[in-house]
C-alpha positions in Angstrom: 84.7 90.2 121.5 85.8 86.7 122.8 87.6 84.0 121.0 84.4 82.0 120.6 82.8 84.7 118.5 85.9 84.8 116.3 85.8 81.0 115.8 82.3 81.3 114.4 83.6 83.4 111.6 85.8 82.2 108.7 89.1 84.0 108.9 91.7 83.9 106.1 95.3 84.9 106.6 96.8 86.0 103.3 100.6 85.9 103.0 102.2 87.1 99.7 105.7 85.7 99.3 108.8 86.2 97.2 111.8 84.2 98.2 110.9 83.9 101.9 112.2 80.4 102.5 114.0 81.6 105.7 110.9 83.1 107.4 107.8 81.6 106.0 107.6 78.5 108.3 107.8 80.7 111.4 105.1 83.1 109.9 102.7 80.3 109.2 103.3 78.6 112.6 102.9 81.8 114.5 99.5 82.7 112.9 98.3 79.1 113.3 99.0 79.5 117.0 97.2 82.8 117.5 94.3 82.2 115.0 93.9 78.4 115.2 90.6 78.4 113.3 92.0 80.5 110.4 93.1 79.2 107.1 96.6 80.3 106.1 97.0 81.1 102.4 100.5 81.5 101.1 100.8 82.9 97.5 104.2 82.3 96.0 105.1 85.2 93.7 107.5 83.2 91.4 110.1 82.5 94.1 113.5 81.1 93.1 113.9 79.3 96.4 111.9 76.7 98.4 109.2 79.0 99.7 106.3 76.9 98.4 107.7 73.7 99.8 108.4 75.1 103.2 105.1 76.9 103.5 103.2 73.7 102.5 105.1 71.6 105.0 104.2 74.2 107.7 100.5 73.6 107.0 99.6 76.5 104.7 97.4 76.4 101.6 99.9 77.3 98.9 99.1 78.8 95.5 101.2 80.6 92.9 101.0 83.9 91.1 103.5 84.2 88.3 103.1 87.9 87.6 105.7 89.6 89.8 104.7 92.4 92.1 102.9 92.5 95.4 99.8 94.3 93.9 99.4 91.4 91.4 99.5 88.9 94.3 97.0 90.8 96.4 94.7 91.1 93.5 94.8 87.3 92.9 94.3 86.5 96.7 91.3 88.8 97.0 89.7 87.2 93.9 90.4 83.6 95.0 89.8 83.5 98.7 86.4 83.7 100.3 86.1 84.5 104.0 84.3 86.7 106.6 87.5 88.4 107.8 90.9 88.7 106.0 94.3 89.2 107.6 96.9 90.4 105.1 100.5 90.2 106.3 103.9 90.0 104.7 105.8 86.7 104.7 109.1 88.1 105.9 108.5 87.6 109.6 108.7 91.3 110.5 105.1 91.7 111.8 104.1 90.1 115.1 101.4 87.5 114.7 100.3 88.1 118.4 98.7 91.4 117.3 96.3 89.7 114.9 93.6 88.7 117.4 93.4 92.2 118.8 93.1 93.6 115.3 90.3 91.2 114.4 88.6 92.0 117.7 88.8 95.7 116.9 87.3 95.2 113.5 84.4 93.1 114.8 83.6 95.1 118.0 83.6 98.5 116.3 82.1 97.3 113.0 85.1 98.4 111.0 86.1 97.5 107.5 89.8 98.1 107.7 92.2 97.9 110.7 95.8 98.9 109.9 98.7 97.6 112.0 100.8 100.7 112.6 104.4 99.8 113.0 106.6 100.8 116.0 110.2 99.7 116.4 113.3 100.8 118.2 115.5 99.0 115.7 117.1 101.1 113.0 117.8 97.9 111.1 114.1 96.9 111.1 112.6 100.2 110.3 115.1 102.5 108.6 115.0 106.3 109.1 114.6 106.9 105.4 111.5 104.6 105.3 110.1 106.3 108.4 110.5 109.8 106.8 109.1 108.6 103.5 106.1 107.0 105.2 105.4 110.3 107.1 105.7 112.4 104.0 103.4 110.1 101.9 101.0 109.9 104.8 100.9 113.7 105.0 100.3 113.9 101.2 97.4 111.4 101.5 95.9 113.4 104.3 96.2 116.7 102.3 94.5 115.2 99.3 91.9 112.8 100.8 91.2 114.6 104.0 92.2 112.1 106.7 95.5 111.4 108.4 96.7 107.8 108.5 99.6 106.9 110.8 101.1 104.2 108.6 100.0 104.4 105.0 102.6 101.8 103.9 101.9 99.1 106.5 101.7 95.6 105.1 99.7 94.4 108.1 95.9 94.8 107.6 92.7 93.2 108.8 89.8 93.7 106.4 86.1 92.8 106.2 84.7 90.8 103.3 82.9 93.8 101.9 86.2 95.7 101.8 88.0 93.0 100.0 85.3 92.1 97.5 84.7 95.8 96.6 88.4 96.6 96.2 89.5 97.0 92.5 93.2 96.1 93.2 94.7 98.0 90.2 98.3 98.4 91.5 101.0 96.0 90.6 103.7 96.6 93.2 104.2 98.0 96.7 101.9 100.9 96.0 99.1 98.5 96.7 99.2 99.6 100.4 98.4 103.2 99.4 95.6 102.0 97.2 94.1 100.0 100.1 94.1 103.1 102.3 92.6 105.4 99.6 89.9 102.9 98.8 88.7 103.0 102.4 88.9 106.8 102.5 87.0 107.3 99.2 84.1 105.1 100.2 84.0 106.5 103.7 84.5 103.1 105.3 84.9 102.9 109.1 88.7 102.4 109.7 90.9 101.8 112.7 94.5 101.4 113.7 96.3 99.0 116.1 99.9 99.5 117.1 102.0 96.5 116.4 105.7 95.7 116.9 107.9 95.6 113.8 111.1 93.6 113.9 114.1 92.9 111.7 114.1 90.2 109.1 115.4 86.8 110.0 118.9 85.8 108.9 118.8 84.9 105.2 116.0 87.2 104.2 116.3 90.5 102.3 113.9 93.4 101.8 112.2 93.6 98.4 111.4 97.3 98.9 113.6 99.6 96.9 113.5 102.9 98.7 113.8 105.4 95.8 112.3 103.3 93.0 109.3 102.1 95.0 109.0 105.5 96.7 108.6 107.1 93.4 106.1 104.6 92.2 104.0 105.1 95.4 104.2 108.9 95.0 103.1 108.5 91.3 100.2 106.3 92.5 99.0 108.9 95.0 99.1 111.6 92.3 97.2 109.3 89.9 94.6 108.6 92.5 94.2 112.3 93.2 93.6 112.9 89.5 91.1 110.0 89.4 89.3 110.6 92.7 89.7 114.4 93.1 89.5 115.6 89.5 87.9 119.0 90.4 90.7 119.9 92.8 93.4 118.4 90.6 92.5 120.2 87.4 91.5 123.4 89.1 95.0 123.6 90.5 96.3 123.7 87.0 93.6 126.0 85.9 94.6 128.5 88.6 98.3 128.0 87.7 97.7 128.7 84.0 95.4 131.6 84.8 98.1 133.2 86.9 100.8 132.7 84.3 98.5 133.9 81.5 97.7 137.1 83.4 101.3 137.7 84.4 102.3 137.5 80.7 99.2 139.2 79.3 98.6 142.2 81.6 101.8 144.1 80.5 100.8 143.6 76.9 97.3 144.9 77.5 98.5 147.9 79.4 101.0 148.7 76.6 98.2 148.5 74.0 96.0 150.8 76.1 98.8 153.4 76.4 100.3 153.2 72.9 97.6 151.5 70.7 100.2 149.0 69.6 101.1 145.3 70.4 104.8 145.1 69.8 105.3 141.8 71.6 103.2 139.3 69.6 104.9 136.2 71.0 104.0 137.2 74.5 100.5 138.0 73.5 100.1 134.6 71.8 101.6 132.8 74.9 99.2 134.6 77.2 96.2 133.6 75.0 97.4 130.0 75.0 97.7 129.9 78.7 94.3 131.4 79.2 92.8 128.8 76.9 94.6 126.0 78.9 93.2 127.5 82.1 89.7 127.3 80.7 90.1 123.8 79.4 91.5 122.6 82.8 88.6 124.1 84.6 86.1 122.5 82.3 87.8 119.1 82.5 87.7 119.3 86.3 84.0 120.1 86.3 83.1 117.3 83.8 85.3 114.6 85.4 84.1 115.5 88.9 80.6 114.6 87.7 81.8 111.4 86.2 83.8 110.5 89.3 80.9 111.2 91.6 78.7 108.8 89.7 81.4 106.1 89.7 81.9 106.6 93.5 78.2 106.2 94.1 78.2 102.9 92.2 81.2 101.6 94.1 79.5 102.7 97.4 76.4 100.8 96.5 78.3 97.7 95.6 80.2 97.9 98.9 76.9 98.3 100.8 75.4 95.3 99.0 77.9 93.0 100.7 77.0 92.3 104.3 79.4 93.0 107.2 81.0 89.9 108.9 78.6 89.6 111.8 75.4 90.3 109.8 76.5 87.8 107.2 76.9 85.2 109.8 73.5 85.9 111.2 72.0 85.6 107.7 73.6 82.2 107.2 72.2 80.9 110.5 68.7 82.0 109.5 
């Protein structure tokens, strides 16, 4: 799709920031150059430096979100900003603005709702081995639970349609928001795509806000929580089978001994086996009931998503 078609759509570049004084002017300038018709929105997440002043001087629309955490900022941006196409990018200067037009084109040409910028970098300083390994592990876990492999679950560079953004609940508070974005698209069976993009080191004076172990644990916990909420049948049946196995392992010897001797000398084991079998039954019933509830909730979200027109159809409706 040519640049003229893009210019007919309203494009919003969303840049969440925390103490990015060193990089934000270059980020705003680079996106203004490659997407001249876009509006650059910088949301300052209670920075202690001059991020807001520098971003405003560079030509961005600057607002503030006092609740710390990337998820809180994204939630606020999605609620405040109205556009046909949204470009979400970190304000640390690690993502290449030149990739944005290709990502927007891919979204529009193929009628997608989410395009993820998959990072590639030869610099160990920019993309540490521990982060690469963690990303692959978490991506594999998402694929195992939700049924589709995503190359870069934790990428902070996304292009999204209006109907994606306005149907997204944005419940996470921190860096786990990227995982929630991916799972939202997977659960509603939205058309998705990926676009490789260079990933560079932070400029001098900047520091990463991602804490590998702490945020990695929060992301893992988010995936498990989403599995419980979105795949309750599989989640609770796993525990039902586990409790059933443990209950049978403990109870079968007791039953065999009773059959052969007519006595039950190990009452604690018998009680434990009974409790485990009850837990297995409860887990199975919970899985069945919650799966029905989740299916109805997913249908409502899907209908809400479909009620919002795609970017090009929305533009045609406005012209009529």
